[in-house]
VEXDREN-2710 file (C-alpha; in Angstrom, 1 decimal):
% VEXDREN-2710
k/r/px/py/pz
1/MET/-22.7/5.7/-38.1
2/SER/-20.4/5.2/-35.1
3/ALA/-21.5/3.0/-32.2
4/ALA/-22.9/4.8/-29.1
5/PRO/-20.5/4.9/-26.2
6/LEU/-21.0/2.3/-23.5
7/PRO/-22.8/4.0/-20.5
8/ALA/-20.8/4.6/-17.3
9/ALA/-22.7/1.9/-15.5
10/CYS/-24.3/-0.7/-17.6
11/ALA/-25.7/-4.2/-17.0
12/LEU/-25.7/-6.3/-20.2
13/PRO/-27.9/-9.1/-21.4
14/ALA/-27.0/-12.7/-20.8
15/LYS/-25.1/-14.5/-23.6
16/GLY/-25.6/-18.0/-22.1
17/ALA/-25.2/-19.9/-18.9
18/ALA/-22.0/-21.6/-20.0
19/ALA/-20.3/-18.3/-20.9
20/MET/-17.6/-16.9/-18.6
21/ALA/-19.1/-14.0/-16.6
22/VAL/-16.7/-11.0/-16.7
23/ALA/-17.2/-7.5/-15.3
24/LEU/-15.3/-4.3/-16.1
25/VAL/-14.4/-1.3/-14.0
26/GLU/-12.9/1.5/-16.0
27/ASP/-13.4/5.2/-15.8
28/ASP/-12.0/6.2/-19.2
29/PRO/-15.0/6.0/-21.7
30/ALA/-12.9/5.1/-24.7
31/CYS/-11.0/2.4/-22.9
32/ARG/-14.1/1.1/-21.3
33/GLN/-15.8/0.9/-24.7
34/SER/-12.9/-0.8/-26.5
35/PHE/-12.4/-3.4/-23.7
36/ALA/-16.1/-4.1/-23.4
37/ALA/-16.5/-4.6/-27.1
38/ALA/-13.5/-7.0/-27.3
39/LEU/-14.7/-9.0/-24.3
40/ASP/-18.3/-9.2/-25.5
41/SER/-17.2/-10.3/-29.0
42/ALA/-15.6/-13.4/-27.5
43/PRO/-18.0/-16.3/-28.0
44/ASP/-17.4/-17.8/-24.6
45/VAL/-17.4/-14.5/-22.6
46/ARG/-20.4/-12.7/-21.2
47/LEU/-19.8/-9.1/-20.1
48/ALA/-22.0/-9.0/-17.1
49/TRP/-21.7/-5.3/-16.4
50/ALA/-19.4/-2.3/-16.9
51/ALA/-18.8/0.4/-14.3
52/ALA/-16.9/3.7/-14.3
53/THR/-16.6/4.4/-10.6
54/ARG/-15.9/2.6/-7.3
55/THR/-19.5/3.3/-6.1
56/GLN/-21.1/1.8/-9.2
57/ALA/-18.9/-1.2/-9.1
58/LEU/-19.6/-2.0/-5.4
59/ALA/-23.3/-1.7/-6.1
60/LEU/-23.1/-4.0/-9.2
61/LEU/-21.0/-6.6/-7.4
62/ALA/-24.1/-7.6/-5.5
63/THR/-26.1/-8.5/-8.6
64/GLU/-24.5/-11.8/-9.6
65/PRO/-21.4/-14.0/-9.2
66/LEU/-18.5/-13.3/-11.5
67/ASP/-15.7/-15.5/-13.0
68/VAL/-13.4/-12.6/-13.7
69/LEU/-13.3/-8.9/-12.7
70/LEU/-11.1/-6.6/-14.8
71/VAL/-10.5/-3.4/-12.8
72/ASP/-8.6/-0.1/-13.0
73/LEU/-6.9/1.1/-9.8
74/GLY/-7.3/4.9/-10.3
75/LEU/-11.0/5.6/-10.1
76/PRO/-12.6/9.0/-9.7
77/ASP/-14.2/8.3/-6.3
78/GLY/-11.7/5.9/-4.8
79/SER/-9.4/3.0/-5.4
80/GLY/-10.0/-0.1/-7.4
81/LEU/-8.3/-2.0/-4.6
82/GLU/-11.5/-1.7/-2.6
83/VAL/-13.5/-3.2/-5.5
84/ILE/-11.0/-6.1/-5.7
85/ALA/-11.2/-6.8/-2.0
86/ALA/-15.0/-6.6/-2.0
87/ALA/-15.3/-8.9/-5.0
88/ARG/-13.0/-11.5/-3.3
89/ALA/-15.1/-11.3/-0.1
90/ARG/-18.5/-11.6/-1.9
91/TRP/-17.5/-14.1/-4.6
92/PRO/-14.4/-16.1/-3.5
93/ALA/-14.3/-17.9/-6.9
94/CYS/-14.0/-14.6/-8.7
95/ALA/-10.5/-13.9/-10.2
96/PRO/-9.7/-10.2/-10.2
97/MET/-7.2/-8.8/-12.6
98/VAL/-5.8/-5.2/-12.7
99/CYS/-5.5/-3.2/-15.9
100/THR/-4.0/0.2/-15.1
101/ILE/-1.4/2.8/-15.9
102/PHE/0.3/2.2/-12.5
103/GLY/3.2/-0.2/-12.8
104/ASP/5.2/0.9/-9.7
105/GLU/6.0/-1.5/-6.9
106/GLU/3.7/0.1/-4.4
107/HIS/0.6/-0.3/-6.5
108/VAL/1.5/-3.8/-7.7
109/LEU/2.1/-5.1/-4.2
110/ALA/-1.1/-3.4/-2.9
111/ALA/-3.1/-5.0/-5.6
112/ILE/-1.8/-8.5/-4.9
113/GLU/-2.4/-8.0/-1.2
114/ALA/-6.0/-7.0/-2.0
115/GLY/-6.5/-10.2/-3.9
116/ALA/-5.6/-9.5/-7.5
117/MET/-4.6/-12.6/-9.4
118/GLY/-3.3/-10.8/-12.6
119/TYR/-1.8/-7.4/-13.4
120/LEU/-1.8/-5.8/-16.8
121/LEU/-0.8/-2.3/-17.9
122/LYS/-2.9/-0.2/-20.2
123/ASP/-0.5/-0.6/-23.1
124/ALA/-2.2/-4.0/-23.6
125/THR/-4.4/-4.2/-26.6
126/PRO/-8.1/-5.2/-26.2
127/ALA/-7.3/-8.5/-27.9
128/THR/-4.5/-9.2/-25.4
129/VAL/-6.8/-8.3/-22.6
130/VAL/-9.3/-10.9/-23.8
131/GLN/-6.5/-13.5/-24.2
132/GLU/-5.3/-12.8/-20.6
133/VAL/-8.9/-13.1/-19.3
134/HIS/-9.0/-16.5/-20.7
135/SER/-5.6/-17.4/-19.3
136/LEU/-6.7/-16.1/-15.8
137/HIS/-9.9/-18.1/-15.9
138/ALA/-8.0/-21.2/-17.0
139/GLY/-5.8/-21.0/-13.8
140/GLY/-3.0/-18.8/-14.9
141/SER/-1.9/-15.5/-13.3
142/PRO/-1.2/-13.1/-16.2
143/ILE/1.3/-10.4/-15.3
144/ASN/2.9/-7.8/-17.5
145/PRO/6.5/-8.7/-18.0
146/LEU/7.8/-5.4/-16.6
147/VAL/5.7/-5.9/-13.5
148/ALA/6.9/-9.5/-13.1
149/ARG/10.5/-8.2/-13.3
150/LYS/9.8/-5.7/-10.5
151/LEU/8.3/-8.4/-8.4
152/LEU/11.3/-10.6/-9.0
153/VAL/13.7/-7.8/-8.0
154/HIS/11.6/-7.0/-5.0
155/ALA/11.7/-10.6/-3.8
156/ARG/15.4/-10.9/-4.3
157/GLN/16.0/-7.7/-2.3
158/GLY/13.8/-9.1/0.5
159/ASN/12.0/-5.8/0.9
160/ALA/8.4/-7.0/0.9
161/ALA/7.4/-7.7/4.6
162/PRO/10.7/-9.4/5.4
163/GLU/9.5/-11.0/8.7
164/ALA/6.3/-12.3/7.1
165/GLY/8.2/-13.4/4.0
166/ALA/10.9/-15.2/6.1
167/ALA/8.2/-16.9/8.2
168/ALA/6.4/-18.1/5.1
169/THR/9.6/-19.3/3.6
170/ALA/10.5/-21.1/6.8
171/ALA/7.1/-22.7/7.0
172/ARG/7.4/-24.0/3.4
173/MET/10.8/-25.3/4.0
174/ALA/9.6/-27.1/7.2
175/GLY/6.8/-28.6/5.2
176/GLY/9.3/-29.7/2.6
177/ILE/9.2/-28.2/-0.9
178/GLN/9.4/-30.9/-3.5
179/ALA/12.2/-30.7/-6.1
180/LEU/11.2/-29.4/-9.5
181/SER/12.0/-31.4/-12.6
182/ALA/14.2/-29.8/-15.4
183/ARG/11.0/-29.2/-17.4
184/GLU/9.3/-27.6/-14.5
185/HIS/12.3/-25.3/-13.9
186/GLU/12.1/-24.3/-17.6
187/VAL/8.4/-23.5/-17.2
188/LEU/9.0/-21.6/-14.0
189/ARG/11.6/-19.4/-15.7
190/LEU/9.2/-18.5/-18.4
191/VAL/6.4/-17.8/-16.0
192/SER/8.6/-15.6/-13.9
193/ARG/9.3/-13.5/-17.0
194/GLY/5.6/-12.8/-17.4
195/HIS/4.9/-15.2/-20.3
196/THR/1.3/-16.3/-20.8
197/LEU/0.2/-20.0/-20.9
198/VAL/0.0/-19.7/-24.7
199/GLU/3.5/-18.4/-24.9
200/VAL/4.8/-21.1/-22.5
201/ALA/3.1/-23.8/-24.6
202/GLY/4.6/-22.4/-27.8
203/ALA/8.1/-22.2/-26.3
204/LEU/8.0/-25.8/-25.1
205/GLY/6.2/-27.1/-28.1
206/VAL/3.3/-28.5/-26.1
207/SER/-0.4/-28.0/-25.8
208/GLN/-1.9/-25.3/-23.5
209/HIS/-3.4/-28.1/-21.4
210/THR/0.1/-29.6/-20.9
211/ALA/1.6/-26.2/-20.1
212/ARG/-1.2/-25.6/-17.6
213/THR/-0.5/-28.9/-16.0
214/PHE/3.1/-28.0/-15.5
215/VAL/2.2/-24.7/-13.9
216/ARG/-0.2/-26.4/-11.5
217/ARG/2.5/-28.9/-10.5
218/ILE/4.9/-26.1/-9.9
219/TYR/2.3/-24.3/-7.7
220/ALA/1.7/-27.5/-5.8
221/LYS/5.4/-28.2/-5.2
222/LEU/6.1/-24.6/-4.2
223/GLN/2.9/-24.6/-2.0
224/VAL/1.6/-21.4/-3.6
225/ASN/-1.6/-20.4/-5.4
226/SER/-0.5/-17.6/-7.7
227/ARG/2.2/-16.6/-10.2
228/ALA/3.4/-13.8/-7.9
229/ASP/3.8/-16.1/-4.9
230/ALA/5.6/-18.7/-7.2
231/VAL/8.0/-16.0/-8.3
232/ARG/8.6/-14.8/-4.8
233/VAL/9.2/-18.3/-3.3
234/ALA/11.3/-19.4/-6.2
235/ALA/13.5/-16.3/-5.8
236/HIS/13.9/-17.0/-2.1
237/GLN/14.9/-20.6/-2.8
238/GLY/17.4/-19.5/-5.5
239/LEU/15.4/-21.4/-8.2
240/LEU/15.7/-18.5/-10.6
241/ASP/19.4/-18.0/-10.2
242/GLY/21.6/-18.3/-13.3
243/PRO/21.1/-17.3/-16.9
END
């Protein structure tokens, strides 16, 4: 007998106080069911609730703090951007991550502006989504490689709010950006290409903890808080030039 589909709005039983609290906003029933099942099967993840619309998600946001919010952008009654902004306002420690069919520059930049800290496309498998949720919660900023490339090209062209970008860059330069080590340059290149912490660790032959430490050092030296900001600043500084 096949499992019953997950309801459009569903609060789920607690798995344990130590589990990562994750919520899902996805209007497609099959996609919502597969992502929910994958998330809830992870021993250290507790699926707090699942919603199919903007209205349902905004109502459920008030119920409890979240560690991670996985949200689609194209919802039947509005934009997932509003859910992201509301989540960041109510629960500042919550890390929102987009999972959508929209990979164009306009949607990506709007999501980052709203507070998204990760951006996946719906070609990601449920297992990959769970892996990226863990990466996000551990301090990473998972970004689909195609999306990361668009951000890099955008930064190099200087089209994203040129005056604000120039001011931010000038402020960072005035504060003095610390030089990156050769190893940190290597990590930065991998991160800019959309590689996850697991992939960075594998490429360097180090533990995930060590890879995460490198990423945090890079963020500190570039004076940024996310992968997208690191890519933008590094591009402005010419740190990604060359092969």
